[in-house]
C-alpha positions as CSV (number, residue, x, y, z in Angstrom):
1,X,106.6,71.1,93.8
2,X,107.1,70.2,97.4
3,X,104.7,71.6,100.0
4,X,106.6,72.7,103.2
5,X,103.4,73.0,105.3
6,X,99.8,72.1,105.3
7,X,97.5,74.4,103.2
8,X,95.5,75.4,106.4
9,X,98.7,76.4,108.1
10,X,99.8,78.5,105.1
11,X,96.4,80.2,105.0
12,X,96.6,80.9,108.8
13,X,100.0,82.5,108.3
14,X,98.6,84.7,105.5
15,X,95.7,85.8,107.7
16,X,98.2,86.7,110.5
17,X,100.5,88.6,108.1
18,X,97.5,90.5,106.8
19,X,96.6,91.5,110.3
20,X,100.2,92.8,110.9
21,X,100.0,94.7,107.6
22,X,96.7,96.3,108.4
23,X,98.0,97.5,111.8
24,X,101.2,98.8,110.3
25,X,99.3,100.7,107.6
26,X,96.9,102.2,110.2
27,X,99.9,103.3,112.3
28,X,101.6,104.8,109.3
29,X,98.5,106.7,108.1
30,X,98.0,108.0,111.7
31,X,101.6,109.3,111.8
32,X,101.2,111.0,108.4
33,X,97.9,112.7,109.4
34,X,99.4,113.9,112.7
35,X,102.5,115.2,110.9
36,X,100.3,117.1,108.5
37,X,98.3,118.6,111.4
38,X,101.6,119.6,113.2
39,X,102.9,121.1,109.9
40,X,99.9,123.4,109.7
41,X,100.7,124.7,113.1
42,X,104.3,125.6,112.3
43,X,105.3,129.2,111.5
44,X,104.9,130.1,107.9
45,X,108.6,129.7,107.1
46,X,108.8,126.2,108.6
47,X,105.6,124.6,107.2
48,X,107.5,122.8,104.4
49,X,109.4,120.8,107.0
50,X,106.2,118.8,107.6
51,X,104.6,119.3,104.2
52,X,103.3,116.7,101.8
53,X,106.6,116.5,100.0
54,X,108.8,116.0,103.1
55,X,106.4,113.5,104.5
56,X,106.2,111.7,101.2
57,X,110.0,111.3,101.1
58,X,110.0,109.9,104.7
59,X,107.2,107.5,103.9
60,X,108.4,106.7,100.4
61,X,105.1,107.8,99.0
62,X,104.5,110.5,96.4
63,X,103.4,113.9,97.4
64,X,100.1,113.3,95.6
65,X,99.5,110.1,97.7
66,X,100.2,112.0,100.9
67,X,97.6,114.6,99.8
68,X,95.1,111.8,99.2
69,X,95.7,110.5,102.8
70,X,95.3,114.0,104.1
71,X,92.0,114.4,102.2
72,X,90.7,111.0,103.3
73,X,90.7,109.7,99.7
74,X,93.4,107.0,100.2
75,X,92.6,103.6,101.5
């Protein structure tokens, strides 16, 4: 196996990638929570447009996982 970079450089790249991942996850969860709040404010006949199933499809998560995010049970 041929190493293409020093181990310390590889680990630094991993740390930086983890930081980008954490920021993206935080942004995604914030958008999901905001969409759920906005969905609750919609008229009764339109609530499904921003319901857990619609948001789950957009985020490529299950409806159940969206509910966990909504309930603060997802990490």
